[in-house]
C-alpha positions, 0 to 999 in steps of 0.5 A: 176357580169355581166362580170363574168356571161357573161364569164361563159355563153360564155364558156357553155350556157347550164350551170345550173343556180343553179350551176352558182349561187353557183359559183358566190356566190349568189342566183339563182334568182339574176342570172336569173334576171341579165340574163333576163336584159342582154337579154332585153338590147341586151347584150346577143343576143342568145345561138347558138350551135357550130357544127362540120359539118365535123363529120356529113353527111351534106355537107356544104361549108364555105366562107369568102368574102372581100367586098369593097364598096362605102359608101352611102352619109348620110348612111355610111355603115349601110344600106348596112350592113343591106341589106347583113345581111338579106340574109339567107346564110350570117352567119356574117358581120363585118366592117373592117379596112384595104384593104376592108370594110366588111368581110362576112361569109357565108355557102352554100351546094356547091362551085357553090352555094356560087359563085352564091350568090357572083356573083348574089346577093352580087356583084350586090348591087349598093355600092359594088365596088369589092369582093374577095372570100376565101373558108374555107378548114378546121376549126381547131378552131371555137368560141374558141373551138378546133375542131381537134381530138387529137390522143388517147395516146397508153400508159396504164393508171397507177394508184397507 
């Protein structure tokens, strides 16, 4: 039942718990108990809202930064990852396989603000051996949600 609840919440975190219980064929109290347990165990970490900032007046610049590091003896990647996650500009940090070690996702108000973060904060960390910054030009899909407007059909609706 855990995975089914998680899939439903992942698609719509605002789903009415009574409706969720009906869909799952159980009682609302069981659903509430399961969700509370998953929150306590750290399986459910939060309920963020996905916003298409291009449709607002707020200016935001998103970037993905490849970070190559030299792991610290006895600490591996954990300590550095913790330091990077503590910056408020950073939205996500992933340990990667391949040509670089971390992928850091961040947001700023301007290209200059993002660049300053990389040069003054991220690149200056002792274990950081190099970075490559990629600016997001447009988001078409984010967190499984399509963000592109679909053109309205010019055909008239026909009903019988």
